[in-house]
Kinemage of the C-alpha trace (Angstrom):
@kinemage 1
@onewidth
@group {chain A} dominant
@subgroup {mainchain}
@vectorlist {calphas} color= white
{ca met a 1} P 0.000 0.000 0.000
{ca ala a 2} L 1.120 3.545 -0.679
{ca ser a 3} L 1.654 6.048 2.117
{ca ser a 4} L -1.095 8.433 0.970
{ca gly a 5} L -2.823 7.999 4.335
{ca leu a 6} L -0.068 9.793 6.242
{ca asn a 7} L -1.400 11.668 9.309
{ca leu a 8} L -4.963 10.417 8.846
{ca his a 9} L -6.619 8.914 11.903
{ca val a 10} L -8.631 5.680 11.707
{ca leu a 11} L -10.720 4.377 14.598
{ca ile a 12} L -11.329 0.623 14.534
{ca val a 13} L -14.162 -0.297 16.887
{ca gly a 14} L -13.720 -4.002 17.492
{ca cys a 15} L -10.005 -4.599 17.053
{ca gly a 16} L -10.082 -8.391 17.251
{ca asp a 17} L -8.620 -10.811 14.731
{ca leu a 18} L -9.956 -9.129 11.581
{ca gly a 19} L -9.726 -5.597 12.978
{ca ser a 20} L -6.097 -6.155 13.954
{ca ala a 21} L -5.302 -7.503 10.474
{ca val a 22} L -6.774 -4.299 8.997
{ca ala a 23} L -4.839 -2.195 11.511
{ca arg a 24} L -1.543 -3.718 10.353
{ca gln a 25} L -2.384 -2.759 6.773
{ca leu a 26} L -3.246 0.802 7.744
{ca thr a 27} L -0.269 1.474 10.004
{ca ala a 28} L 1.987 0.216 7.198
{ca ala a 29} L 0.350 2.867 4.996
{ca gly a 30} L 1.275 5.582 7.490
{ca met a 31} L -2.124 6.052 9.119
{ca his a 32} L -2.643 6.751 12.807
{ca val a 33} L -4.836 3.902 14.114
{ca ser a 34} L -6.771 3.621 17.367
{ca gly a 35} L -8.378 0.298 18.219
{ca thr a 36} L -11.053 -0.539 20.764
{ca arg a 37} L -11.548 -3.822 22.584
{ca arg a 38} L -13.855 -4.930 25.367
{ca asn a 39} L -10.933 -6.422 27.272
{ca pro a 40} L -7.229 -5.615 27.173
{ca gly a 41} L -5.379 -7.716 24.651
{ca glu a 42} L -2.443 -7.645 22.311
{ca leu a 43} L -2.807 -5.138 19.491
{ca pro a 44} L -0.534 -4.607 16.492
{ca glu a 45} L 2.458 -2.383 17.064
{ca gly a 46} L 1.659 1.297 16.753
{ca val a 47} L -2.087 0.977 17.452
{ca asp a 48} L -3.478 3.097 20.295
{ca phe a 49} L -5.655 1.042 22.649
{ca ile a 50} L -9.051 2.249 23.880
{ca gln a 51} L -10.929 -0.050 26.237
{ca leu a 52} L -14.692 0.092 25.810
{ca asp a 53} L -17.804 -2.039 25.489
{ca val a 54} L -20.118 -1.007 22.637
{ca thr a 55} L -23.108 -2.336 24.593
{ca asp a 56} L -22.451 0.216 27.393
{ca pro a 57} L -23.327 3.809 26.364
{ca ala a 58} L -21.338 5.273 29.265
{ca ser a 59} L -18.275 3.382 28.081
{ca val a 60} L -18.745 4.471 24.451
{ca ala a 61} L -19.083 8.123 25.500
{ca arg a 62} L -15.313 8.352 25.909
{ca leu a 63} L -15.067 8.277 22.096
{ca ser a 64} L -16.280 11.886 22.099
{ca his a 65} L -12.647 12.787 22.805
{ca val a 66} L -11.421 10.865 19.756
{ca his a 67} L -11.443 12.691 16.426
{ca pro a 68} L -11.039 10.114 13.634
{ca asp a 69} L -11.147 10.786 9.923
{ca phe a 70} L -12.464 7.262 9.285
{ca leu a 71} L -14.389 4.744 11.368
{ca leu a 72} L -14.319 0.974 10.857
{ca tyr a 73} L -17.041 -0.740 12.895
{ca cys a 74} L -15.855 -4.338 13.102
{ca val a 75} L -17.385 -5.897 16.215
{ca ala a 76} L -18.406 -9.501 16.747
{ca ala a 77} L -21.378 -10.718 18.749
{ca ser a 78} L -20.356 -12.669 21.845
{ca ala a 79} L -23.330 -15.071 21.731
{ca gln a 80} L -25.701 -16.462 19.104
{ca thr a 81} L -28.841 -14.814 20.503
{ca asp a 82} L -31.135 -12.116 19.216
{ca asp a 83} L -30.506 -9.867 22.216
{ca asn a 84} L -26.755 -10.169 21.802
{ca tyr a 85} L -26.880 -9.368 18.086
{ca arg a 86} L -29.100 -6.353 18.701
{ca ala a 87} L -26.802 -5.105 21.477
{ca his a 88} L -23.603 -5.416 19.430
{ca tyr a 89} L -24.666 -4.575 15.894
{ca val a 90} L -27.676 -2.280 16.200
{ca asp a 91} L -27.458 -0.535 19.562
{ca gly a 92} L -23.656 -0.664 19.647
{ca leu a 93} L -23.340 0.982 16.235
{ca arg a 94} L -25.895 3.595 17.236
{ca his a 95} L -23.960 4.369 20.444
{ca val a 96} L -20.696 4.822 18.553
{ca leu a 97} L -22.239 7.025 15.862
{ca gln a 98} L -23.915 9.192 18.494
{ca ala a 99} L -20.574 9.680 20.220
{ca leu a 100} L -18.754 10.562 16.991
{ca gln a 101} L -21.302 12.311 14.767
{ca pro a 102} L -21.027 15.756 16.397
{ca asp a 103} L -17.353 15.658 15.327
{ca gln a 104} L -17.020 17.224 11.882
{ca ser a 105} L -13.732 15.420 11.215
{ca leu a 106} L -15.447 12.075 10.426
{ca arg a 107} L -15.236 11.589 6.642
{ca his a 108} L -16.400 8.011 6.034
{ca val a 109} L -17.745 5.056 7.986
{ca phe a 110} L -17.116 1.411 7.080
{ca phe a 111} L -19.368 -1.235 8.614
{ca val a 112} L -18.415 -4.922 8.597
{ca ser a 113} L -21.678 -6.776 8.050
{ca ser a 114} L -22.333 -10.309 6.828
{ca thr a 115} L -23.864 -12.170 3.921
{ca arg a 116} L -26.000 -13.873 6.589
{ca gly a 117} L -28.596 -11.288 5.620
{ca tyr a 118} L -29.261 -13.271 2.442
{ca gly a 119} L -31.578 -15.928 3.775
{ca gln a 120} L -32.628 -17.082 0.317
{ca thr a 121} L -31.195 -20.360 -1.002
{ca gly a 122} L -30.654 -21.835 -4.450
{ca asp a 123} L -28.288 -21.932 -7.400
{ca ala a 124} L -28.800 -18.334 -8.554
{ca leu a 125} L -25.803 -16.028 -8.136
{ca leu a 126} L -26.590 -13.260 -5.619
{ca asp a 127} L -24.951 -9.837 -5.716
{ca glu a 128} L -25.299 -6.325 -4.299
{ca thr a 129} L -28.485 -5.705 -6.296
{ca thr a 130} L -30.211 -8.706 -4.688
{ca thr a 131} L -32.638 -7.743 -1.945
{ca pro a 132} L -31.656 -9.580 1.268
{ca leu a 133} L -34.371 -11.796 2.718
{ca pro a 134} L -33.123 -12.613 6.235
{ca ala a 135} L -34.074 -16.066 7.474
{ca asp a 136} L -32.955 -15.756 11.092
{ca phe a 137} L -32.449 -13.227 13.885
{ca gly a 138} L -28.810 -12.659 12.921
{ca gly a 139} L -29.673 -11.593 9.415
{ca val a 140} L -32.531 -9.416 10.640
{ca arg a 141} L -30.321 -7.554 13.133
{ca leu a 142} L -27.521 -7.021 10.617
{ca met a 143} L -29.968 -5.499 8.145
{ca glu a 144} L -31.329 -3.312 10.941
{ca ala a 145} L -27.791 -2.128 11.706
{ca glu a 146} L -27.192 -1.326 8.046
{ca ala a 147} L -30.355 0.800 8.125
{ca val a 148} L -29.016 2.708 11.150
{ca leu a 149} L -25.861 3.460 9.179
{ca ala a 150} L -27.778 4.537 6.069
{ca ala a 151} L -29.745 7.080 8.105
{ca met a 152} L -26.670 9.033 9.185
{ca gln a 153} L -25.286 12.034 7.321
{ca val a 154} L -21.675 10.878 6.871
{ca pro a 155} L -20.794 8.834 3.745
{ca ser a 156} L -20.653 5.122 4.502
{ca thr a 157} L -19.850 1.746 2.982
{ca val a 158} L -21.229 -1.633 4.071
{ca leu a 159} L -18.974 -4.651 3.676
{ca arg a 160} L -20.943 -7.909 3.718
{ca leu a 161} L -18.412 -10.645 4.389
{ca ser a 162} L -19.006 -14.309 3.677
{ca gly a 163} L -17.550 -16.992 5.984
{ca ile a 164} L -14.109 -15.961 7.216
{ca tyr a 165} L -11.340 -18.547 7.422
{ca gly a 166} L -7.603 -18.280 7.932
{ca pro a 167} L -5.087 -18.536 10.784
{ca gly a 168} L -6.831 -19.940 13.846
{ca arg a 169} L -10.059 -20.511 11.910
{ca thr a 170} L -9.688 -24.189 11.041
{ca arg a 171} L -13.156 -25.636 11.677
{ca leu a 172} L -13.465 -27.249 8.235
{ca ile a 173} L -9.889 -28.544 8.321
{ca asp a 174} L -10.664 -30.281 11.606
{ca leu a 175} L -14.046 -31.557 10.393
{ca ala a 176} L -12.494 -33.027 7.245
{ca arg a 177} L -10.502 -35.437 9.386
{ca leu a 178} L -13.740 -36.957 10.736
{ca pro a 179} L -15.865 -38.109 7.768
{ca ser a 180} L -18.332 -39.784 10.151
{ca ala a 181} L -19.204 -36.327 11.495
{ca trp a 182} L -19.807 -34.667 8.127
{ca pro a 183} L -23.254 -33.054 7.803
{ca gln a 184} L -25.999 -34.996 6.074
{ca gln a 185} L -26.924 -31.997 3.916
{ca asn a 186} L -24.615 -30.721 1.186
{ca val a 187} L -25.055 -26.964 0.768
{ca trp a 188} L -23.519 -24.169 -1.286
{ca thr a 189} L -20.834 -22.323 0.682
{ca asn a 190} L -18.928 -19.071 0.259
{ca arg a 191} L -15.815 -17.908 2.055
{ca ile a 192} L -13.160 -15.208 2.285
{ca his a 193} L -9.663 -15.562 3.695
{ca arg a 194} L -9.127 -13.223 6.626
{ca asp a 195} L -6.094 -11.633 4.997
{ca asp a 196} L -7.997 -10.918 1.773
{ca ala a 197} L -10.848 -9.409 3.790
{ca ala a 198} L -8.406 -7.168 5.646
{ca arg a 199} L -6.656 -6.173 2.430
{ca phe a 200} L -9.936 -5.255 0.751
{ca ile a 201} L -11.082 -3.138 3.703
{ca ala a 202} L -7.755 -1.302 3.618
{ca his a 203} L -8.108 -0.979 -0.169
{ca cys a 204} L -11.506 0.702 0.285
{ca met a 205} L -10.115 3.025 2.925
{ca gln a 206} L -7.298 4.073 0.598
{ca trp a 207} L -9.923 4.874 -2.022
{ca ala a 208} L -11.737 7.023 0.523
{ca val a 209} L -8.491 8.811 1.351
{ca ala a 210} L -7.999 9.538 -2.342
{ca glu a 211} L -11.643 10.681 -2.555
{ca glu a 212} L -12.373 8.035 -5.178
{ca ala a 213} L -15.981 6.942 -5.672
{ca leu a 214} L -16.840 4.057 -3.342
{ca ala a 215} L -19.972 1.972 -3.691
{ca pro a 216} L -22.269 1.979 -0.647
{ca leu a 217} L -22.137 -1.840 -0.528
{ca tyr a 218} L -19.695 -4.623 -1.396
{ca leu a 219} L -19.968 -8.375 -1.066
{ca val a 220} L -16.590 -9.528 0.221
{ca thr a 221} L -16.132 -13.140 -0.829
{ca asp a 222} L -13.780 -15.211 -2.955
{ca ser a 223} L -14.333 -16.215 -6.573
{ca ala a 224} L -15.490 -19.796 -6.009
{ca pro a 225} L -18.870 -20.585 -4.452
{ca val a 226} L -18.695 -24.335 -3.930
{ca ser a 227} L -20.505 -27.199 -2.259
{ca gln a 228} L -19.437 -28.001 1.284
{ca tyr a 229} L -18.701 -31.622 0.392
{ca glu a 230} L -16.278 -30.601 -2.341
{ca val a 231} L -14.280 -28.648 0.220
{ca leu a 232} L -14.408 -31.418 2.823
{ca gln a 233} L -13.342 -34.108 0.365
{ca trp a 234} L -10.434 -31.995 -0.896
{ca leu a 235} L -9.298 -31.208 2.671
{ca ala a 236} L -9.580 -34.867 3.645
{ca gln a 237} L -7.442 -35.948 0.699
{ca arg a 238} L -4.817 -33.285 1.449
{ca gln a 239} L -4.598 -34.537 5.042
{ca gly a 240} L -4.298 -38.192 4.090
{ca val a 241} L -7.792 -39.112 5.294
{ca asp a 242} L -9.600 -41.870 3.407
{ca ala a 243} L -12.994 -40.400 2.519
{ca leu a 244} L -13.527 -42.122 -0.816
{ca ala a 245} L -16.402 -44.162 0.595
{ca val a 246} L -18.297 -41.017 1.594
{ca gln a 247} L -20.902 -40.241 -1.037
{ca ala a 248} L -21.644 -36.547 -1.491
{ca pro a 249} L -25.381 -35.848 -1.227
{ca pro a 250} L -26.931 -33.673 -3.942
{ca val a 251} L -26.478 -29.969 -3.307
{ca ser a 252} L -29.574 -28.623 -1.583
{ca gly a 253} L -29.619 -25.332 0.252
{ca gly a 254} L -27.111 -22.608 0.806
{ca lys a 255} L -26.430 -19.758 -1.608
{ca arg a 256} L -23.938 -18.642 -4.237
{ca leu a 257} L -22.438 -15.153 -4.035
{ca ser a 258} L -20.795 -12.918 -6.637
{ca asn a 259} L -17.710 -10.790 -5.949
{ca ala a 260} L -17.807 -9.009 -9.325
{ca arg a 261} L -18.210 -5.541 -7.793
{ca met a 262} L -15.296 -6.105 -5.413
{ca leu a 263} L -12.998 -7.188 -8.255
{ca ala a 264} L -14.190 -4.326 -10.468
{ca ser a 265} L -12.731 -1.912 -7.900
{ca gly a 266} L -9.261 -3.015 -8.989
{ca phe a 267} L -8.708 -5.376 -6.066
{ca ser a 268} L -6.975 -8.733 -6.593
{ca leu a 269} L -7.497 -11.684 -4.277
{ca gln a 270} L -4.451 -13.427 -2.867
{ca tyr a 271} L -6.631 -16.504 -2.244
{ca pro a 272} L -9.281 -16.604 -5.011
{ca asp a 273} L -10.615 -20.041 -4.041
{ca tyr a 274} L -10.606 -22.562 -1.213
{ca arg a 275} L -7.721 -24.546 -2.678
{ca ser a 276} L -5.277 -21.642 -2.589
{ca gly a 277} L -6.400 -20.459 0.843
{ca tyr a 278} L -6.655 -23.788 2.642
{ca gly a 279} L -3.583 -25.028 0.780
{ca ala a 280} L -1.553 -22.190 2.328
{ca leu a 281} L -2.937 -22.978 5.776
{ca leu a 282} L -2.109 -26.674 5.488
{ca ala a 283} L 1.377 -25.896 4.174
{ca gly a 284} L 1.942 -23.566 7.110
């Protein structure tokens, strides 16, 4: 990345695994980065730590003393419940925006959402023009949070990420070693390597710095929607597991996502499909 972001201040609310990966990209580009976490933890070198809980308005109020040029809202729910999703994605985002919006320095907001909002299933390729039809509380709350963001006056971009994998995210690698535990249903799956997700977020932020036109929404996913059984069988073979006797059920359910808009922005994936991404993980 170029150093065109010199002296610009980015606030990353939710500086966990993905947020920290973005922070490393931005500090390398010369930006001043502040990162918030609920609990103290290791942050990338050069990132200012702010301890706060987005579900606690009194805690979030301390952001009124921070004056960022850009905000990346990148939190993760701590439980798979409706109340928890509402607290982290809807109310938490609202609390942060209320603390920052009186500050005229804020130029652009980036919100990490999820393709979970697309509850529809089938073989059709979905993209940013497809109306999300949430099928569960998680999708409903994420769409509600996106509406909160759309109602504010500062320019914003929603980043709907598909399933993140990468260092420390090895669920499918582990599952592939146990063919007897494979799911009975074979569904379409979509994924994005954590490092590609972080690189694309930083890419968008560099565009914002350069005042280039950003779309209000991007699907952030790799170039290969694929059935879950194809991935499991490939991972099993690469790990020396005999899964030849496992018959893949017909694909039924899940969804296929397009990343055409993301690639049209000039971004190139380091891991365009599951083979390149999981292959690197297994080699490592």
